[in-house]
C-alpha positions in Angstrom: 0.0 0.0 0.0 2.8 2.4 0.9 4.6 1.7 -2.4 1.5 2.8 -4.3 0.9 6.0 -2.3 4.5 7.2 -2.4 4.4 8.3 -6.1 1.2 10.2 -5.4 2.8 12.1 -2.5 5.8 12.9 -4.6 3.6 14.2 -7.4 1.5 16.2 -5.0 4.6 17.8 -3.5 6.0 18.8 -6.9 2.7 20.3 -8.0 2.4 22.2 -4.7 5.9 23.6 -5.1 5.3 24.6 -8.8 2.0 26.1 -7.9 3.5 28.1 -5.1 6.3 29.4 -7.3 3.8 30.4 -10.0 1.6 32.2 -7.3 4.6 34.1 -6.0 5.7 35.1 -9.5 2.1 36.3 -10.4 1.6 38.0 -7.0 4.8 39.9 -7.2 4.1 41.1 -10.7 6.7 39.2 -12.7 4.1 38.0 -15.1 2.9 41.5 -15.8 4.1 44.0 -18.4 7.6 45.1 -18.9 7.3 48.3 -16.7 5.9 46.2 -13.9 8.7 43.6 -14.3 11.3 46.4 -14.1 9.8 47.6 -10.9 9.9 44.1 -9.4 13.5 43.7 -10.6 14.5 46.9 -8.8 12.7 45.7 -5.6 14.6 42.4 -5.8 17.9 44.2 -6.3 17.2 46.2 -3.1 16.0 43.3 -1.0 18.4 40.5 -1.9 21.8 41.9 -0.7 20.6 42.4 3.0 19.0 38.9 2.9 22.2 37.3 1.6 24.3 39.1 4.2 22.0 37.9 7.0 22.2 34.3 5.8 26.0 34.4 5.4 26.4 35.8 9.0 24.0 33.0 10.2 26.0 30.2 8.5 29.4 31.9 9.0 30.2 32.0 5.2 31.9 34.7 3.2 30.5 35.6 -0.1 32.4 37.5 -2.9 31.1 40.9 -3.9 28.8 40.8 -6.9 29.6 42.9 -9.9 27.1 45.6 -10.8 24.9 44.8 -13.8 23.0 47.4 -15.6 20.1 45.7 -17.4 16.8 47.3 -18.5 14.2 44.7 -19.4 12.2 47.5 -21.1 15.0 48.4 -23.4 15.8 44.7 -24.2 12.2 44.1 -24.9 11.9 47.1 -27.2 15.0 46.3 -29.1 13.8 42.7 -29.6 10.5 43.9 -30.9 12.2 46.4 -33.3 14.5 43.7 -34.7 11.6 41.3 -35.2 9.4 43.8 -36.9 12.3 45.0 -39.1 13.0 41.4 -40.2 9.4 40.8 -41.0 9.1 44.0 -43.0 12.2 43.1 -45.0 11.2 39.5 -45.6 9.3 40.0 -48.9 12.1 42.0 -50.4 14.7 39.5 -49.3 12.6 36.6 -50.6 12.4 38.4 -54.0 16.2 39.0 -54.0 16.9 35.3 -53.2 14.5 34.1 -55.8 16.1 36.3 -58.5 19.6 35.0 -57.4 18.3 31.4 -57.7 16.8 32.0 -61.1 20.0 33.7 -62.3 22.1 30.7 -61.0 19.8 28.3 -62.8 20.0 30.3 -66.1 23.8 30.3 -65.8 23.8 26.5 -65.3 21.7 26.0 -68.4 24.0 28.1 -70.7 
């Protein structure tokens, strides 16, 4: 009986942990827009260093200093959207160019 219930308990534990992580991500605003994500990232940057220092003091560990990273999700998102839209707008022109090159290559082969 215990052998049959153990996999169910393991699955329930995994589903609970995944659901909790999803709830925390949604509740904190990570699944919102880019502006809201930037705000959450700024809050996390402010909250994590004191928490890490507290835990390192508790366990008696020494952590190396972290390098400063300047990253703006809003700018990264916008540049990705611009690149995608640019590629989509140029696609018909590029397809025509590649078709003409292919036809010219075939004409050169048949000469």
